C-alpha positions as CSV (number, residue, x, y, z in Angstrom):
1,M,-25.6,18.2,-9.0
2,N,-27.4,16.4,-11.8
3,Q,-31.1,15.8,-12.2
4,L,-30.8,12.2,-11.1
5,N,-29.1,13.2,-7.8
6,I,-31.7,15.9,-7.1
7,T,-34.6,13.5,-7.7
8,F,-33.0,10.9,-5.5
9,V,-32.5,13.4,-2.7
10,L,-36.1,14.5,-2.7
11,R,-37.4,10.9,-2.9
12,Q,-35.2,9.3,-0.4
13,S,-37.6,10.0,2.5
14,A,-40.8,9.4,0.5
15,C,-42.0,6.6,2.8
16,C,-41.8,8.8,5.8
17,F,-43.7,11.6,4.1
18,V,-46.5,9.1,3.2
19,V,-47.0,8.3,6.9
20,L,-47.0,12.0,7.8
21,F,-49.4,12.9,5.0
22,C,-51.9,10.1,5.9
23,A,-51.8,11.1,9.6
24,F,-52.7,14.6,8.9
25,S,-55.3,13.8,6.3
26,T,-57.2,11.4,8.5
27,S,-57.2,13.8,11.4
28,S,-58.6,16.7,9.4
29,S,-62.3,17.3,8.8
30,L,-61.2,18.8,5.5
31,A,-59.7,15.5,4.2
32,G,-60.5,14.9,0.5
33,S,-60.6,18.6,-0.4
34,V,-58.0,20.5,-2.3
35,F,-56.8,23.9,-1.1
36,R,-53.9,26.3,-1.8
37,A,-53.2,27.2,1.8
38,Q,-49.9,28.9,1.0
39,G,-51.4,31.2,-1.7
40,E,-49.5,32.1,-4.9
41,M,-46.1,33.5,-5.6
42,A,-44.3,35.0,-8.6
43,G,-40.6,35.0,-9.0
44,E,-37.6,35.8,-11.3
45,V,-39.5,38.4,-13.2
46,S,-37.6,39.6,-16.3
47,T,-38.5,41.8,-19.2
48,N,-40.3,38.9,-21.0
49,S,-40.8,36.1,-18.4
50,A,-41.8,35.2,-14.9
51,I,-42.2,32.1,-12.8
52,V,-45.5,31.6,-11.0
53,Q,-46.2,28.9,-8.4
54,T,-48.7,27.6,-5.9
55,R,-49.0,24.4,-3.8
56,L,-52.0,22.1,-3.6
57,T,-52.8,21.3,0.1
58,S,-55.3,19.0,1.9
59,V,-56.0,21.7,4.5
60,D,-56.6,25.4,4.4
61,R,-54.3,26.3,7.3
62,N,-51.4,25.1,9.4
63,V,-52.6,21.9,11.1
64,D,-50.5,20.5,13.9
65,G,-47.4,22.3,12.7
66,D,-47.6,21.5,9.0
67,V,-49.6,22.0,5.8
68,P,-49.9,18.6,4.1
69,G,-50.1,18.5,0.3
70,A,-52.9,17.1,-1.8
71,V,-53.1,15.3,-5.2
72,G,-55.0,17.3,-7.7
73,V,-54.8,19.3,-10.9
74,A,-53.8,22.9,-11.6
75,R,-53.0,25.4,-14.3
76,F,-52.5,29.2,-14.5
77,E,-54.4,31.8,-16.3
78,Y,-52.8,35.2,-17.1
79,A,-53.7,38.4,-18.9
80,T,-52.8,42.1,-19.0
81,N,-56.0,43.0,-17.3
82,N,-57.8,41.8,-14.1
83,R,-60.9,40.8,-16.1
84,F,-58.8,38.2,-17.9
85,E,-60.3,39.2,-21.2
86,P,-58.5,37.9,-23.3
87,S,-56.3,35.5,-21.4
88,H,-53.8,32.7,-21.8
89,L,-54.0,29.3,-20.1
90,T,-51.0,27.1,-19.2
91,P,-51.4,23.3,-19.6
92,W,-52.9,21.3,-16.8
93,T,-50.4,19.7,-14.4
94,T,-50.7,17.1,-11.7
95,P,-48.2,17.7,-8.9
96,Q,-47.2,14.7,-6.9
97,R,-45.5,13.9,-3.6
98,D,-42.1,14.0,-5.2
99,D,-42.8,17.6,-6.2
100,D,-44.1,18.4,-2.7
101,Y,-47.4,19.1,-4.6
102,I,-45.9,22.4,-5.9
103,V,-47.3,23.7,-9.2
104,R,-44.7,25.9,-11.0
105,T,-44.8,27.3,-14.5
106,V,-42.6,29.7,-16.5
107,L,-44.6,32.3,-18.3
108,R,-42.8,33.3,-21.5
109,G,-43.3,35.8,-24.3
110,L,-44.4,38.6,-22.0
111,K,-44.1,42.3,-22.9
112,P,-41.5,44.5,-21.0
113,G,-42.8,47.0,-18.5
114,T,-46.3,45.6,-18.5
115,S,-48.6,44.7,-15.6
116,Y,-49.8,41.1,-15.7
117,Y,-52.6,39.4,-13.7
118,Y,-52.7,35.7,-13.0
119,R,-54.7,33.2,-11.1
120,V,-54.7,29.5,-10.6
121,H,-57.4,27.0,-11.6
122,Y,-57.2,24.0,-9.3
123,G,-59.1,21.1,-7.9
124,S,-59.3,17.4,-7.4
125,S,-59.8,16.8,-11.1
126,I,-60.2,18.8,-14.3
127,D,-64.0,18.4,-14.0
128,D,-64.0,19.8,-10.4
129,T,-62.0,23.0,-10.2
130,E,-62.2,26.5,-8.9
131,Q,-60.3,29.8,-9.3
132,G,-57.7,31.2,-6.9
133,D,-57.2,34.8,-6.0
134,T,-56.2,37.4,-8.6
135,C,-52.5,38.1,-8.3
136,R,-50.2,40.5,-10.2
137,F,-46.7,41.4,-11.2
138,R,-45.1,43.9,-13.6
139,T,-42.3,42.8,-16.0
140,L,-39.0,44.6,-15.9
141,Q,-38.7,47.7,-18.1
142,G,-35.2,46.8,-19.3
143,A,-32.3,49.1,-20.3
144,M,-34.6,51.7,-21.9
145,G,-37.1,52.0,-19.0
146,T,-37.5,55.4,-17.4
147,K,-40.0,54.7,-14.6
148,A,-38.9,54.4,-11.0
149,V,-38.4,51.0,-9.5
150,S,-38.5,50.0,-5.8
151,L,-37.4,46.8,-4.1
152,V,-37.4,45.6,-0.5
153,V,-34.5,43.5,0.8
154,V,-34.9,41.3,3.9
155,T,-33.1,38.5,5.8
156,G,-33.4,36.5,9.0
157,M,-37.0,35.2,8.9
158,N,-36.7,33.2,12.1
159,Y,-40.1,31.5,12.5
160,V,-39.3,29.6,15.6
161,S,-37.9,32.6,17.6
162,F,-40.8,34.7,16.5
163,H,-43.5,32.2,17.4
164,H,-41.9,30.2,20.3
165,G,-39.3,32.6,21.7
166,K,-35.5,32.8,21.7
167,R,-33.4,29.9,22.8
168,K,-31.8,30.5,26.2
169,H,-30.0,27.9,28.3
170,K,-30.9,25.2,25.8
171,Q,-34.6,26.0,26.1
172,R,-37.1,28.3,24.4
173,D,-38.2,31.2,26.5
174,P,-41.8,31.9,25.4
175,T,-41.7,35.4,27.0
176,T,-39.3,36.5,24.2
177,A,-41.7,35.4,21.4
178,Y,-43.8,38.0,19.7
179,Q,-46.7,38.8,22.1
180,G,-49.1,40.7,19.8
181,D,-52.6,39.4,19.3
182,D,-51.8,39.3,15.6
183,R,-49.1,36.7,15.9
184,A,-51.0,34.1,13.9
185,L,-50.8,36.5,10.9
186,G,-47.0,36.4,10.8
187,Y,-44.3,39.0,10.8
188,P,-45.6,42.6,11.2
189,A,-42.9,43.8,8.9
190,L,-44.7,42.1,6.0
191,T,-47.6,44.5,6.4
192,S,-45.2,47.4,6.6
193,I,-43.6,46.3,3.4
194,L,-46.9,46.0,1.6
195,E,-47.8,49.6,2.7
196,R,-44.5,50.8,1.1
197,N,-45.8,49.4,-2.2
198,P,-42.5,48.0,-3.5
199,D,-42.2,46.5,-7.0
200,F,-40.2,43.5,-5.8
201,F,-39.3,41.5,-2.7
202,V,-35.7,40.1,-2.3
203,G,-35.1,37.4,0.3
204,T,-31.3,37.3,0.7
205,G,-31.2,34.0,2.6
206,D,-31.9,32.7,6.1
207,N,-35.5,32.5,4.7
208,V,-36.0,29.6,7.0
209,Y,-33.9,28.1,9.8
210,Y,-33.3,24.3,9.7
211,D,-31.0,24.4,12.7
212,S,-33.0,25.4,15.7
213,R,-30.9,23.0,18.0
214,D,-34.0,21.7,19.7
215,E,-37.2,19.8,18.8
216,F,-37.8,22.2,15.9
217,E,-34.5,21.1,14.1
218,A,-35.0,19.9,10.5
219,T,-32.5,17.4,9.0
220,T,-34.7,15.4,6.6
221,I,-36.7,16.3,3.5
222,V,-40.0,16.0,5.5
223,G,-38.8,18.4,8.2
224,M,-37.1,20.8,5.8
225,R,-40.2,21.1,3.6
226,R,-42.2,21.7,6.8
227,K,-40.1,24.8,7.5
228,W,-41.1,26.4,4.2
229,H,-44.8,25.4,4.6
230,E,-45.2,27.0,8.0
231,Q,-43.4,30.1,6.7
232,F,-45.5,30.7,3.6
233,V,-48.9,29.7,5.1
234,Q,-48.7,32.8,7.3
235,P,-51.5,35.2,6.1
236,R,-49.2,38.2,5.8
237,F,-47.0,36.3,3.4
238,I,-49.9,35.3,1.3
239,R,-51.2,38.8,1.1
240,L,-47.8,40.3,0.3
241,F,-46.9,37.8,-2.4
242,R,-50.3,38.3,-4.1
243,D,-49.1,41.7,-5.3
244,V,-45.3,41.7,-4.9
245,P,-43.1,39.3,-7.0
246,T,-40.0,37.9,-5.5
247,Y,-36.3,37.1,-6.0
248,W,-34.6,34.6,-3.7
249,E,-31.1,33.7,-2.4
250,K,-30.1,31.2,0.2
251,D,-27.6,31.4,3.0
252,D,-26.4,29.0,5.7
253,H,-29.6,28.4,7.7
254,D,-31.7,27.6,4.7
255,H,-28.8,25.5,3.2
256,R,-27.9,23.3,6.1
257,Y,-27.0,25.0,9.5
258,N,-25.2,28.0,10.9
259,D,-22.0,29.1,9.0
260,C,-22.1,25.8,7.0
261,D,-20.2,24.9,3.9
262,R,-20.6,21.8,1.7
263,S,-18.2,19.6,3.7
264,G,-18.9,17.2,6.6
265,S,-21.4,14.5,7.3
266,R,-23.7,16.5,9.6
267,E,-27.3,16.4,8.3
268,P,-28.9,17.8,6.3
269,S,-26.5,17.2,3.5
270,S,-25.5,20.0,1.2
271,E,-27.1,18.2,-1.8
272,L,-30.4,18.0,0.1
273,G,-30.2,21.7,1.1
274,I,-29.6,22.8,-2.5
275,A,-32.4,20.6,-3.9
276,T,-34.9,21.8,-1.3
277,F,-34.2,25.4,-1.9
278,R,-34.7,25.0,-5.7
279,E,-37.9,23.1,-5.0
280,Q,-39.6,25.5,-2.6
281,V,-39.2,28.9,-4.2
282,P,-39.6,30.2,-7.8
283,I,-36.0,30.6,-8.7
284,V,-35.3,28.1,-11.5
285,D,-37.2,26.6,-14.4
286,P,-38.2,23.1,-13.1
287,A,-37.5,21.7,-16.5
288,D,-33.9,22.9,-16.3
289,P,-31.9,21.1,-13.6
290,T,-28.7,22.9,-14.7
291,A,-30.1,26.4,-14.2
292,K,-27.7,28.6,-12.2
293,T,-28.8,30.4,-9.0
294,Y,-26.6,33.4,-9.7
295,R,-28.1,35.9,-12.1
296,T,-28.5,39.5,-13.0
297,F,-31.5,41.6,-13.9
298,R,-31.7,45.0,-15.7
299,M,-34.5,46.7,-13.8
300,N,-34.6,50.0,-15.7
301,R,-32.3,52.4,-17.4
302,D,-30.6,53.3,-14.2
303,L,-30.6,50.1,-12.2
304,Q,-29.1,46.6,-12.6
305,I,-28.9,44.1,-9.8
306,W,-26.8,41.0,-9.3
307,L,-27.9,38.1,-7.1
308,V,-25.1,35.7,-6.2
309,E,-24.8,32.2,-4.9
310,G,-22.8,31.9,-1.7
311,R,-23.0,28.3,-0.7
312,D,-23.0,25.9,-3.7
313,Y,-19.4,26.6,-4.9
314,R,-17.5,27.6,-1.8
315,S,-14.3,26.1,-0.5
316,P,-14.4,24.6,3.1
317,N,-14.6,27.3,5.6
318,R,-11.7,26.0,7.6
319,M,-9.3,25.9,4.6
320,P,-6.5,28.4,5.2
321,D,-7.3,31.7,3.4
322,G,-5.4,32.5,0.2
323,P,-5.8,32.8,-3.5
324,D,-7.1,29.2,-3.9
325,K,-9.9,29.7,-1.4
326,T,-13.2,30.8,-2.8
327,L,-16.7,31.6,-1.6
328,W,-18.1,32.2,-5.1
329,G,-16.2,29.8,-7.3
330,A,-14.1,30.7,-10.4
331,E,-17.0,30.4,-12.9
332,Q,-19.4,32.6,-10.9
333,L,-16.6,35.2,-10.2
334,A,-15.7,35.4,-13.9
335,W,-19.4,35.8,-14.8
336,L,-19.8,38.6,-12.1
337,K,-16.8,40.6,-13.4
338,T,-17.8,40.2,-17.1
339,T,-21.4,41.3,-16.5
340,L,-20.4,44.2,-14.3
341,L,-18.1,45.5,-17.0
342,E,-20.8,45.1,-19.7
343,S,-23.3,47.1,-17.7
344,D,-24.0,50.8,-18.4
345,A,-26.6,51.1,-15.6
346,T,-26.2,54.2,-13.5
347,F,-26.5,52.0,-10.3
348,K,-25.1,48.5,-10.0
349,L,-26.2,46.7,-6.9
350,L,-24.6,43.4,-5.8
351,I,-27.1,41.8,-3.5
352,S,-25.2,39.2,-1.5
353,P,-26.4,36.8,1.2
354,T,-23.3,37.6,3.3
355,P,-21.4,40.9,3.9
356,L,-18.3,42.1,2.1
357,V,-17.6,45.3,4.1
358,G,-19.0,44.8,7.6
359,P,-17.6,45.0,10.2
360,D,-18.6,41.6,11.4
361,D,-17.8,39.5,14.4
362,A,-14.1,38.7,14.6
363,Y,-14.6,35.0,15.5
364,K,-16.4,34.1,12.3
365,I,-14.8,32.3,9.3
366,D,-17.8,32.3,7.1
367,N,-17.7,35.4,4.8
368,H,-15.6,37.8,2.9
369,T,-15.0,40.1,5.9
370,N,-13.7,37.4,8.2
371,H,-9.9,37.3,8.5
372,Q,-9.8,33.5,8.6
373,G,-12.7,33.2,6.2
374,F,-12.7,34.4,2.6
375,R,-11.1,37.7,3.0
376,N,-8.5,37.2,0.3
377,E,-11.1,36.8,-2.4
378,G,-13.1,39.7,-1.0
379,R,-10.1,42.1,-1.0
380,A,-9.0,40.9,-4.5
381,F,-12.6,41.6,-5.8
382,F,-12.6,45.1,-4.2
383,K,-9.2,45.9,-5.7
384,W,-10.6,44.8,-9.1
385,L,-13.6,47.1,-8.6
386,V,-11.3,50.0,-7.9
387,K,-9.0,49.2,-10.9
388,H,-12.0,49.6,-13.1
389,S,-13.4,52.6,-11.2
390,L,-16.7,50.8,-10.6
391,H,-16.8,52.1,-7.0
392,Q,-17.2,55.6,-8.7
393,Q,-19.7,54.3,-11.2
394,G,-22.7,53.6,-8.9
395,F,-21.6,50.2,-7.6
396,Y,-22.8,49.3,-4.1
397,T,-23.1,46.0,-2.2
398,V,-26.3,45.1,-0.3
399,C,-26.2,42.2,2.1
400,G,-28.3,40.0,4.3
401,D,-27.1,37.6,7.0
402,R,-26.2,40.2,9.6
403,H,-28.8,40.8,12.3
404,W,-28.4,44.5,12.3
405,Q,-28.8,47.3,9.8
406,Y,-25.8,49.4,8.8
407,H,-24.3,51.6,6.0
408,S,-20.5,51.3,5.8
409,R,-17.7,52.3,3.5
410,D,-14.6,50.1,3.0
411,P,-11.2,52.0,3.0
412,L,-11.1,51.2,-0.8
413,G,-14.3,53.2,-1.2
414,I,-16.9,50.5,-1.7
415,E,-20.1,51.1,0.3
416,E,-22.4,48.4,1.7
417,F,-26.0,48.5,3.0
418,S,-27.1,45.7,5.4
419,C,-30.8,45.1,5.6
420,G,-30.9,43.6,9.1
421,A,-33.2,40.8,10.4
422,I,-36.9,41.2,9.6
423,V,-38.1,40.4,13.2
424,D,-37.2,41.7,16.6
425,Q,-36.7,38.2,17.9
426,N,-33.8,37.7,15.5
427,A,-32.2,41.2,15.8
428,R,-29.2,42.4,17.8
429,L,-26.8,45.3,17.8
430,G,-23.9,45.1,15.5
431,R,-20.1,45.4,15.7
432,K,-18.8,48.9,15.1
433,P,-15.5,50.0,13.6
434,G,-12.8,49.9,16.2
435,D,-14.4,47.2,18.2
436,P,-11.6,44.7,19.2
437,Q,-14.1,41.9,18.7
438,S,-14.9,43.0,15.2
439,T,-13.2,42.4,11.8
440,D,-12.2,46.0,11.9
441,P,-10.3,46.5,15.2
442,D,-8.3,49.5,13.7
443,A,-11.4,51.4,12.7
444,D,-10.5,51.5,9.0
445,I,-14.1,51.3,7.9
446,Q,-16.3,54.4,7.9
447,Q,-19.8,53.8,9.2
448,F,-22.5,56.2,8.3
449,Y,-25.3,54.4,10.1
450,T,-25.9,51.5,12.4
451,Q,-29.0,50.7,14.5
452,A,-28.9,52.3,18.0
453,E,-31.5,49.9,19.3
454,A,-32.0,46.3,18.2
455,S,-35.1,45.8,16.2
456,G,-36.5,43.9,13.2
457,G,-36.9,45.7,9.9
458,F,-36.0,45.9,6.3
459,L,-34.2,48.0,3.6
460,Q,-36.1,49.6,0.7
461,I,-34.2,50.8,-2.3
462,T,-35.8,53.1,-4.8
463,V,-34.2,54.2,-8.1
464,E,-35.7,57.1,-10.0
465,P,-34.3,57.8,-13.5
466,G,-33.3,61.4,-14.3
467,E,-34.1,63.3,-17.4
468,D,-30.9,62.1,-19.1
469,P,-29.1,58.7,-18.9
470,G,-26.8,58.5,-15.9
471,L,-28.6,61.2,-13.9
472,G,-30.8,58.9,-11.8
473,Q,-31.1,58.9,-8.0
474,A,-31.0,56.0,-5.7
475,R,-32.6,56.2,-2.2
476,F,-31.7,53.6,0.5
477,T,-34.3,53.7,3.3
478,F,-33.8,51.7,6.5
479,L,-37.1,50.9,8.3
480,D,-38.1,49.0,11.5
481,D,-40.7,46.3,11.4
482,L,-43.5,48.7,12.0
483,G,-42.5,50.8,9.0
484,N,-40.9,53.7,10.9
485,V,-38.0,55.2,8.9
486,L,-34.8,54.9,10.9
487,H,-32.3,56.3,8.4
488,E,-32.2,57.3,4.7
489,T,-29.3,57.9,2.3
490,Q,-29.7,59.3,-1.2
491,K,-27.1,58.6,-3.9
492,V,-26.5,60.5,-7.2
493,R,-23.9,59.2,-9.5
494,P,-21.2,61.8,-10.2
495,V,-21.6,63.0,-13.8
496,N,-17.9,63.6,-14.2
497,K,-17.0,59.9,-13.6
498,Q,-16.7,58.1,-16.9
499,R,-15.6,54.6,-17.6
């Protein structure tokens, strides 16, 4: 999609947004002020760059279900110490309605393996500004780095189910919503994640849910933006992202609707879903409309991760499976294979919005495990991995999408870790090998762990380099939303396996 199309998609409902904005502004006693109710966020941290962002708002909290934006000015200050002496300042920017009042800047020329502190200067004009909170991130060490690195992987951030309850018999059951007195703070798992002190946060998709199938459904740019606003204004998100930088992927629910592809006329359109995702999270340089949303990062000597795009290039889900049907697209798949072969990292983690091993529900046609889905491409990729012995060279898949945690091994030897849904209200028990209603009715998959009770939670991955290259250790820790360890697996790459 070119820049002109993206701009058109995001502007086509501008008149509706003006009405919404004015209604909130006139009803709020804070009208005329400029806030940053959603806090700050860093993303796409590399060895020498990072994207930082904030959003100017006319209120300091969620008001009547949204967080309206505000016209103002902003710029970022960053330094290698929290005193900001000395520091660098980015140019002033004036975000507008067409940008959803988001301020986003790429910081370049950073030093590898270095802690950086940043804060935003913002206000109604350059002559009337104040400073935001001090935030921080650490750049990647790169291929020579020997310090441990830790990342947390999540999926299934279902705001409506958490705050309003699950949908039963076409209605929301408020008794199934989170009942704690701290509900206004947001998901308890976010506090548990912060207590684990990870270096990075990975949202694998289903970060918001446009398709609630009730009055909370979002099909226009106004409603879709609102989903992101209500999510990120939650205080636990603000606190977490102050200190933990992010990487983002999208899946079906934050693209269009459940198990969607790019075909069909049901709203929202695929183009609008793509554009809104690129707008709302720090994943691409705003000055580069052609930037890809699949990428790889070398975290340290022993860890490299791949983040893939599962919606933008896929064939229609209902297309008969075969060699011409693709979930990733030919260009992305070629890039994936090339970069995997080029890597000498001890551990190679493919972080995918959807599963490749499973097992999953048999009725689905949405992912690489499904028999009427994209199984041909998935099996061909696994055979390619085995041909190049990558399954014996520290390669693992990590997936979101599924609402339960598991650790499974495909008959070809590739292992997969599913992070499970982040909140109880979006969790369920999974399909097991041998289940006739699963994608593995013959129990060919070996499953080392799956949740015994449905609960929200997350997966933490920690890689600690050894004294010599190739001798690092990877620890996969499954936790519930309160931070209780449910299961842990440690991996050491066999020293006798050479490429």
